[in-house]
C-alpha positions as CSV (number, residue, x, y, z in Angstrom):
1,X,80.5,184.9,-14.6
2,X,77.3,184.7,-13.7
3,X,74.2,183.9,-15.8
4,X,72.8,187.5,-15.2
5,X,75.9,189.1,-17.1
6,X,75.0,186.5,-20.2
7,X,72.2,188.7,-20.9
8,X,69.3,186.5,-20.6
9,X,66.0,187.7,-19.5
10,X,64.5,187.7,-15.9
11,X,62.5,184.8,-16.5
12,X,65.2,182.7,-17.7
13,X,67.1,183.6,-14.9
14,X,64.5,182.6,-12.7
15,X,64.1,179.0,-14.4
16,X,67.8,179.0,-14.1
17,X,67.7,179.7,-10.5
18,X,65.0,177.3,-9.5
19,X,67.0,174.4,-10.8
20,X,70.1,175.6,-8.6
21,X,72.2,176.8,-11.2
22,X,74.2,179.6,-10.4
23,X,77.3,179.8,-12.3
24,X,77.0,179.0,-16.3
25,X,79.6,176.0,-17.6
26,X,82.4,176.6,-19.8
27,X,80.1,175.6,-23.0
28,X,77.4,178.0,-21.7
29,X,79.7,180.9,-21.3
30,X,81.1,180.6,-24.8
31,X,78.2,179.6,-26.7
32,X,75.2,181.8,-25.1
33,X,76.7,185.3,-26.0
34,X,77.2,184.4,-29.8
35,X,73.7,182.6,-30.1
36,X,71.9,185.9,-28.7
37,X,73.6,188.0,-31.2
38,X,72.3,185.7,-34.0
39,X,75.0,184.2,-35.2
40,X,75.3,180.6,-36.4
41,X,77.7,178.7,-33.7
42,X,79.3,175.5,-34.2
43,X,80.1,174.1,-31.1
44,X,82.2,171.1,-29.5
45,X,81.5,169.5,-26.0
46,X,81.8,166.6,-24.3
47,X,78.7,165.0,-22.5
48,X,77.6,166.1,-19.3
49,X,78.8,169.7,-19.7
50,X,75.5,171.5,-20.0
51,X,75.7,171.8,-23.4
52,X,71.7,171.7,-23.8
53,X,71.2,174.6,-21.8
54,X,73.8,176.0,-24.1
55,X,71.4,176.0,-27.2
56,X,68.1,176.2,-24.8
57,X,68.4,179.5,-22.7
58,X,69.4,181.6,-25.7
59,X,66.8,180.1,-28.2
60,X,64.1,180.9,-25.6
61,X,65.4,184.2,-25.3
62,X,65.1,185.0,-28.9
63,X,61.6,183.5,-29.5
64,X,60.3,185.0,-26.5
65,X,61.3,188.7,-27.8
66,X,59.3,188.2,-30.6
67,X,56.0,186.3,-29.7
68,X,53.6,184.8,-32.2
69,X,50.8,184.1,-29.3
70,X,47.6,183.8,-31.8
71,X,48.7,181.2,-34.7
72,X,51.9,179.5,-33.3
73,X,54.2,178.1,-36.3
74,X,57.1,176.1,-35.7
75,X,59.9,178.6,-35.1
76,X,62.3,176.6,-33.8
77,X,63.5,172.7,-34.5
78,X,65.7,170.6,-32.5
79,X,66.8,167.8,-34.1
80,X,68.4,165.0,-32.2
81,X,69.5,161.2,-32.8
82,X,67.5,159.2,-30.4
83,X,64.5,159.2,-28.7
84,X,66.4,159.4,-25.1
85,X,67.9,162.1,-25.8
86,X,65.0,164.2,-27.7
87,X,63.0,163.7,-24.8
88,X,65.8,164.7,-22.5
89,X,66.2,167.9,-24.3
90,X,62.3,168.4,-24.5
91,X,62.1,168.0,-20.6
92,X,65.0,170.7,-20.3
93,X,62.8,173.0,-22.6
94,X,59.9,172.7,-20.5
95,X,61.7,173.4,-17.8
96,X,63.6,176.4,-18.9
97,X,60.5,178.1,-20.4
98,X,58.2,177.7,-17.2
99,X,57.7,181.3,-17.0
100,X,57.7,181.7,-20.8
101,X,54.5,182.2,-23.0
102,X,56.1,179.6,-25.1
103,X,54.9,176.2,-26.3
104,X,57.0,173.4,-27.0
105,X,56.3,169.6,-28.3
106,X,58.8,166.4,-28.9
107,X,58.0,163.7,-31.4
108,X,60.0,160.6,-31.8
109,X,59.1,157.0,-33.2
110,X,58.2,153.9,-31.6
111,X,54.9,155.6,-30.2
112,X,51.5,156.4,-31.4
113,X,51.8,159.5,-33.8
114,X,48.1,160.7,-33.2
115,X,48.9,162.7,-29.9
116,X,52.2,164.3,-31.4
117,X,50.3,165.6,-34.4
118,X,47.1,166.9,-32.3
119,X,49.7,168.7,-30.0
120,X,51.4,170.3,-33.2
121,X,48.1,171.1,-34.6
122,X,47.1,173.1,-31.6
123,X,50.4,175.3,-32.3
124,X,53.7,175.5,-31.1
125,X,57.0,177.3,-30.8
126,X,59.6,174.7,-30.5
127,X,59.8,171.3,-31.9
128,X,62.2,168.6,-30.5
129,X,62.3,165.6,-32.9
130,X,64.2,162.9,-34.2
131,X,64.8,162.7,-38.1
132,X,62.4,159.6,-38.9
133,X,59.3,160.8,-37.2
134,X,59.7,164.6,-38.1
135,X,59.7,163.4,-42.1
136,X,57.0,160.6,-41.5
137,X,54.4,163.7,-40.0
138,X,56.0,166.2,-42.9
139,X,55.2,163.6,-45.5
140,X,51.7,163.2,-44.2
141,X,51.2,167.2,-44.2
142,X,50.9,167.1,-40.2
143,X,53.8,170.1,-39.7
144,X,55.2,172.5,-41.6
145,X,58.9,173.8,-41.1
146,X,58.6,176.9,-43.6
147,X,58.7,179.3,-40.8
148,X,61.5,177.6,-38.9
149,X,63.9,180.7,-37.5
150,X,66.4,178.6,-35.4
151,X,67.5,175.2,-36.5
152,X,69.8,173.2,-33.6
153,X,71.4,170.0,-34.9
154,X,72.5,168.5,-31.6
155,X,74.9,165.3,-31.2
156,X,75.7,166.1,-35.1
157,X,78.4,163.5,-34.6
158,X,76.1,160.7,-33.7
159,X,73.8,162.0,-36.6
160,X,76.1,160.8,-39.0
161,X,77.4,157.8,-37.2
162,X,73.6,156.9,-37.5
163,X,73.2,157.2,-41.3
164,X,70.9,160.2,-40.9
165,X,72.9,162.4,-43.5
166,X,70.2,162.2,-46.2
167,X,67.4,162.7,-43.6
168,X,69.3,165.8,-42.3
169,X,69.3,166.9,-46.0
170,X,65.8,166.4,-46.3
171,X,65.0,168.5,-43.1
172,X,67.3,171.4,-44.4
173,X,65.5,171.7,-47.8
174,X,62.3,171.9,-46.1
175,X,63.4,175.2,-44.0
176,X,63.9,178.9,-44.7
177,X,67.4,179.5,-46.3
178,X,67.3,182.4,-43.7
179,X,67.3,181.2,-40.3
180,X,69.9,181.0,-37.7
181,X,71.7,177.5,-37.4
182,X,73.6,176.2,-34.1
183,X,75.5,172.4,-34.5
184,X,76.8,170.9,-31.3
185,X,79.1,167.8,-31.6
186,X,81.4,166.0,-29.3
187,X,84.2,166.2,-32.1
188,X,85.2,168.3,-34.9
189,X,86.0,165.3,-37.3
190,X,86.5,166.1,-40.8
191,X,82.9,164.7,-41.7
192,X,81.2,167.2,-39.3
193,X,83.5,170.1,-40.4
194,X,82.0,168.9,-44.1
195,X,78.7,169.1,-42.6
196,X,78.8,172.1,-41.1
197,X,80.1,174.0,-44.2
198,X,77.0,172.9,-45.8
199,X,75.0,174.3,-43.3
200,X,76.2,177.1,-40.9
201,X,76.5,180.6,-42.2
202,X,80.2,182.1,-41.2
203,X,79.9,180.5,-37.6
204,X,81.3,181.2,-34.7
205,X,83.4,178.1,-33.3
206,X,83.4,177.0,-29.6
207,X,85.2,174.4,-27.6
208,X,84.5,173.4,-24.0
209,X,86.8,170.8,-23.8
210,X,89.8,169.3,-26.3
211,X,88.9,166.9,-28.7
212,X,88.2,163.2,-28.0
213,X,89.3,163.5,-24.3
214,X,87.5,161.8,-21.6
215,X,86.1,163.6,-18.6
216,X,88.9,164.0,-16.1
217,X,86.5,163.0,-12.8
218,X,86.1,159.7,-14.3
219,X,88.4,156.6,-12.6
220,X,89.4,154.2,-15.4
221,X,90.1,150.6,-15.1
222,X,90.6,147.6,-17.1
223,X,89.8,143.9,-15.9
224,X,91.8,141.2,-17.9
225,X,89.3,138.1,-18.1
226,X,88.7,135.2,-19.8
227,X,85.5,135.8,-22.4
228,X,83.5,132.8,-20.5
229,X,84.2,134.4,-17.1
230,X,83.0,137.8,-17.8
231,X,79.3,137.4,-16.5
232,X,80.5,136.1,-13.2
233,X,82.9,138.8,-12.6
234,X,80.5,141.4,-13.2
235,X,78.0,139.8,-10.7
236,X,80.8,139.2,-8.4
237,X,82.1,142.7,-8.6
238,X,78.4,144.5,-8.4
239,X,77.5,142.1,-5.4
240,X,80.6,142.6,-3.5
241,X,80.8,146.0,-3.9
242,X,76.9,146.6,-3.0
243,X,76.6,148.8,-6.1
244,X,73.4,150.4,-6.3
245,X,73.4,152.3,-9.8
246,X,75.2,150.4,-12.6
247,X,75.4,151.4,-16.2
248,X,76.3,148.1,-18.2
249,X,77.2,148.4,-21.9
250,X,77.5,145.4,-24.3
251,X,77.7,145.3,-28.2
252,X,74.6,143.5,-29.5
253,X,70.9,143.6,-28.3
254,X,70.6,139.6,-27.3
255,X,74.2,140.0,-25.4
256,X,72.3,142.8,-23.3
257,X,68.8,140.3,-22.9
258,X,71.3,137.5,-22.0
259,X,73.5,139.2,-19.5
260,X,70.1,140.9,-18.0
261,X,68.7,137.4,-17.3
262,X,71.7,136.1,-15.3
263,X,72.2,139.2,-13.7
264,X,68.4,138.9,-12.5
265,X,69.1,135.0,-11.7
266,X,71.9,135.8,-9.5
267,X,69.4,138.1,-7.4
268,X,70.4,141.6,-9.0
269,X,67.2,143.7,-10.0
270,X,68.3,144.8,-14.0
271,X,66.3,146.0,-17.1
272,X,67.6,146.1,-20.6
273,X,67.3,148.8,-23.0
274,X,68.2,148.8,-26.7
275,X,66.5,149.1,-30.3
276,X,64.4,145.7,-30.2
277,X,62.8,147.2,-26.8
278,X,59.4,149.1,-27.4
279,X,59.5,152.7,-26.5
280,X,57.4,151.8,-23.6
281,X,59.6,149.1,-22.2
282,X,62.5,151.8,-22.7
283,X,61.0,154.5,-20.6
284,X,59.9,151.9,-17.6
285,X,63.6,150.5,-17.4
286,X,65.3,154.2,-17.8
287,X,62.5,155.2,-14.9
288,X,62.8,152.4,-12.9
289,X,66.7,152.9,-12.6
290,X,66.7,156.4,-12.3
291,X,64.5,155.8,-8.9
292,X,66.7,153.0,-7.7
293,X,63.8,150.0,-8.5
294,X,66.5,148.6,-10.6
295,X,70.4,148.5,-9.8
296,X,71.8,147.6,-13.4
297,X,70.7,148.8,-16.2
298,X,72.1,146.7,-19.4
299,X,72.1,148.8,-22.6
300,X,73.8,149.1,-26.4
301,X,75.3,151.6,-27.8
302,X,71.7,153.5,-28.6
303,X,72.0,154.6,-24.6
304,X,75.5,156.3,-24.8
305,X,74.0,159.5,-25.9
306,X,70.9,161.2,-24.5
307,X,70.8,159.5,-21.2
308,X,71.0,162.1,-18.2
309,X,71.5,160.3,-14.9
310,X,73.0,162.7,-12.2
311,X,75.5,161.3,-10.5
312,X,75.5,157.9,-12.0
313,X,78.8,156.3,-10.3
314,X,79.2,153.4,-12.0
315,X,79.5,152.5,-15.5
316,X,80.8,148.9,-17.0
317,X,81.8,148.1,-20.4
318,X,81.1,144.2,-20.6
319,X,82.4,144.6,-24.1
320,X,84.5,146.9,-25.6
321,X,83.2,149.3,-28.8
322,X,84.7,148.3,-32.0
323,X,84.5,152.4,-32.3
324,X,86.9,154.1,-30.3
325,X,84.5,157.4,-29.8
326,X,82.1,155.4,-28.3
327,X,84.0,154.3,-25.4
328,X,84.5,158.2,-24.4
329,X,80.9,158.4,-25.1
330,X,79.8,155.4,-23.0
331,X,81.9,156.4,-20.2
332,X,80.6,159.7,-20.2
333,X,77.5,158.7,-18.7
334,X,79.4,158.8,-15.4
335,X,81.9,162.1,-13.9
336,X,79.1,164.5,-15.0
337,X,79.1,168.4,-14.0
338,X,82.0,167.7,-12.0
339,X,81.0,164.5,-10.2
340,X,83.1,161.6,-9.8
341,X,82.3,158.5,-11.4
342,X,84.1,154.6,-12.0
343,X,84.4,153.2,-15.6
344,X,85.5,149.8,-15.5
345,X,86.2,147.7,-18.7
346,X,86.0,143.8,-18.7
347,X,88.6,142.8,-21.7
348,X,88.9,139.6,-23.3
349,X,91.9,138.8,-25.3
350,X,90.1,139.0,-28.5
351,X,89.4,142.7,-27.7
352,X,92.9,143.7,-27.2
353,X,92.9,145.4,-30.5
354,X,90.2,147.8,-29.4
355,X,91.5,148.6,-26.2
356,X,95.1,149.6,-27.8
357,X,92.6,151.8,-30.4
358,X,90.8,153.6,-27.5
359,X,94.3,154.1,-25.5
360,X,95.4,155.6,-28.5
361,X,92.6,157.9,-28.5
362,X,92.3,159.0,-25.4
363,X,95.9,159.2,-25.0
364,X,96.7,157.3,-22.0
365,X,97.0,153.8,-20.6
366,X,94.4,152.6,-18.7
367,X,95.3,150.6,-15.3
368,X,95.0,146.8,-15.8
369,X,93.9,144.8,-13.3
370,X,93.5,140.5,-12.9
371,X,91.4,139.0,-10.3
372,X,92.3,135.6,-8.9
373,X,89.9,132.9,-10.3
374,X,88.9,135.2,-13.3
375,X,92.2,135.2,-15.4
376,X,92.4,135.7,-18.7
377,X,92.8,132.7,-20.9
378,X,96.6,132.6,-21.9
379,X,95.6,130.3,-25.2
380,X,92.8,132.6,-26.3
381,X,93.3,134.5,-30.0
382,X,94.0,138.1,-29.6
383,X,92.1,139.0,-32.8
384,X,88.7,140.4,-32.8
385,X,85.7,137.8,-33.4
386,X,84.2,138.4,-36.6
387,X,81.0,137.4,-35.3
388,X,80.6,140.4,-32.9
389,X,81.9,142.5,-35.5
390,X,79.6,141.6,-38.9
391,X,76.4,140.5,-36.9
392,X,75.9,139.1,-33.8
393,X,72.1,139.7,-32.3
394,X,72.2,142.8,-34.4
395,X,71.3,141.3,-37.7
396,X,67.4,140.6,-37.5
397,X,65.1,142.8,-40.2
398,X,63.0,143.4,-37.7
399,X,65.1,145.8,-35.9
400,X,64.3,148.7,-38.3
401,X,64.0,152.0,-37.1
402,X,60.4,153.2,-36.3
403,X,61.6,156.8,-36.9
404,X,61.3,156.2,-40.7
405,X,61.4,154.2,-43.8
406,X,63.7,156.9,-45.3
407,X,66.5,156.1,-43.3
408,X,67.4,153.2,-45.7
409,X,68.5,155.4,-48.4
410,X,72.2,157.0,-49.7
411,X,74.4,154.2,-47.9
412,X,77.2,155.5,-50.2
413,X,77.3,158.7,-48.3
414,X,77.4,157.7,-44.9
415,X,81.0,157.5,-42.9
416,X,82.5,153.9,-42.2
417,X,80.8,152.3,-39.5
418,X,80.4,148.9,-38.5
419,X,77.2,147.4,-40.1
420,X,76.0,145.6,-36.5
421,X,76.6,149.0,-34.8
422,X,74.5,150.9,-37.6
423,X,71.7,148.5,-37.6
424,X,71.6,148.4,-33.7
425,X,72.0,152.4,-33.4
426,X,68.9,153.2,-36.3
427,X,65.9,151.5,-34.2
428,X,65.8,155.1,-33.0
């Protein structure tokens, strides 16, 4: 199948060709036709499958067929959970709309709102936003959603994970009842299906890959190691392997900072990205990582979604996530678009339960290796440390989200999630 056969306009085909794409991915083949037909769509797709183009291309096609050139109200809203994902989706919208007379903008917290508001005031067709900043600007009367024709909820499962349910409900009430709705999620959990039931109207359900599966191209391995020897082991692996681009995940923000500092002292260029970092620092760190100036990017799960790093060869779990699904999202940063990748996990005794839960989810036993000099402690407890699950470095009240104060509400309706992870995520 070719992009031409999907019924996209010549301007979009030109943009797709310019990016070097010739054949649509499975999720694009399944999602684009029903979207072009004006139907609501509920789509499940893992990271790296091309899902952004799956909704961006048909959305742009529909809007370009009925232009509003004089006064441009917001006609399409794409809601994303994190700043990084919002920026990436916006970049894709700009690329694909290069040869169309459509305007777009992106808004998120952590940066000055005045330039964002000024862009919207000039008139835009497509708005990419995180929930908090969107509701902030709306409450100030700086934008209106009353003319939205197409609503896209991207990474819906992550939205629920981060406690955005009430914000999503507020956004939906601000839009016309008659509109086209597209929901994309990595999984079709019960919570997602419940959310979809309240938003979508007789949706077409499409699925690119089985639920909760990891990318086949990713080589996975576990290194059993004593907790206190993890830093030495990861430095050894990166140095001796001469790895040039490595994404490392820690469970806490302070843990990310500490590991980053130790790597720099050992001669490895590294940068940390997490919720306590300003948007400017996060953007600079990611840019340095992509260009090769920074060899190692140390991140909390805030970066597990939305980072688009082509051909990323290595992902290392310095600490396993206590939410099994987060493991899938973390390692999904590598092995994208058919490329090969390697995912390594440093597992201490107290993470044994987490490892078992992950293996149950992905339905496979991950190969285990022990390196001489970095053996696991035979006397260590196999029970997860309460400190890691309940606070660690993420309990600071200063780590409130810059998106919106509205994210404080309705805790009782949020899906159950570790409080440390929730506080860490909501910095977006």
